[in-house]
C-alpha positions in Angstrom: -0.1 -0.1 0.2 0.7 3.6 -0.8 -0.3 7.1 -0.6 -1.0 8.4 -4.0 -3.6 10.9 -5.5 -3.9 12.1 -1.4 -5.6 8.2 -0.3 -4.6 4.8 -0.1 -3.6 3.1 -2.9 -2.9 -0.9 -3.4 -1.3 -2.0 -6.0 1.3 -4.9 -7.1 3.5 -5.5 -10.3 1.2 -4.5 -12.5 -0.1 -1.0 -11.2 -2.6 0.0 -9.2 -6.3 -2.1 -8.4 -7.7 -0.8 -5.8 -8.1 2.7 -3.5 -9.9 3.5 -0.2 -11.1 7.3 -0.6 -12.5 9.2 2.5 -15.3 11.7 2.2 -17.2 13.5 5.0 -20.2 11.3 5.3 -18.7 8.1 3.7 -15.7 6.0 2.5 -15.2 5.0 -1.4 -13.4 1.4 -2.1 -12.4 1.8 -5.5 -11.4 -0.4 -8.2 -9.8 0.8 -11.8 -10.9 -1.8 -13.9 -14.4 -1.8 -12.2 -16.1 -1.0 -15.3 -15.4 -4.5 -16.5 -15.8 -6.5 -13.2 -18.0 -8.9 -12.3 -20.4 -7.6 -10.3 -24.1 -10.0 -9.8 -24.9 -7.9 -6.7 -24.7 -4.6 -8.4 -22.3 -3.6 -5.6 -20.2 -1.0 -7.5 -20.9 2.7 -8.6 -19.9 5.2 -11.2 -19.7 5.8 -14.4 -16.1 6.6 -15.7 -14.2 4.7 -18.3 -12.5 2.3 -16.2 -13.2 2.7 -12.3 -16.0 2.1 -10.2 -16.0 2.7 -6.3 -18.3 1.0 -3.7 -19.8 3.8 -1.1 -19.9 3.1 2.3 -21.7 5.0 5.1 -22.4 4.1 8.7 -25.1 2.0 7.9 -23.1 -0.2 5.2 -23.3 -3.8 5.9 -19.9 -4.9 4.9 -19.0 -8.6 3.1 -16.0 -9.5 3.2 -15.9 -11.9 0.5 -17.4 -9.1 -1.7 -14.8 -7.2 -0.9 -12.0 -10.1 -1.4 -13.5 -10.7 -5.0 -13.0 -7.5 -6.4 -9.6 -7.6 -5.4 -9.2 -10.7 -6.7 -10.8 -9.4 -10.1 -8.2 -6.6 -10.2 -5.3 -7.9 -9.4 -6.0 -10.7 -12.2 -7.3 -7.9 -15.2 -3.9 -6.3 -14.2 -2.1 -9.1 -14.9 -4.3 -9.4 -18.0 -4.0 -6.4 -19.0 -1.4 -4.7 -17.4 -1.0 -1.6 -15.6 -4.6 0.4 -15.6 -3.1 4.2 -15.4 -1.1 4.1 -18.7 
């Protein structure tokens, strides 16, 4: 984990795959390649070309398996497609 773009960013040798961004009333857990991730529960929000995020509020119920699945997908996609920032 590194601090980049004023937020914690998780990356591997193929670039960043996940970030955490604090806002006043919620926290986003974001994924660089969220737009192409499998999301059967429709948890990911956003409309960018690549990125999507999960918005967490104080009332959110966090399912560790869901987050873990997105992290695994992000790692796989980076390995397959390379650095998403390039």
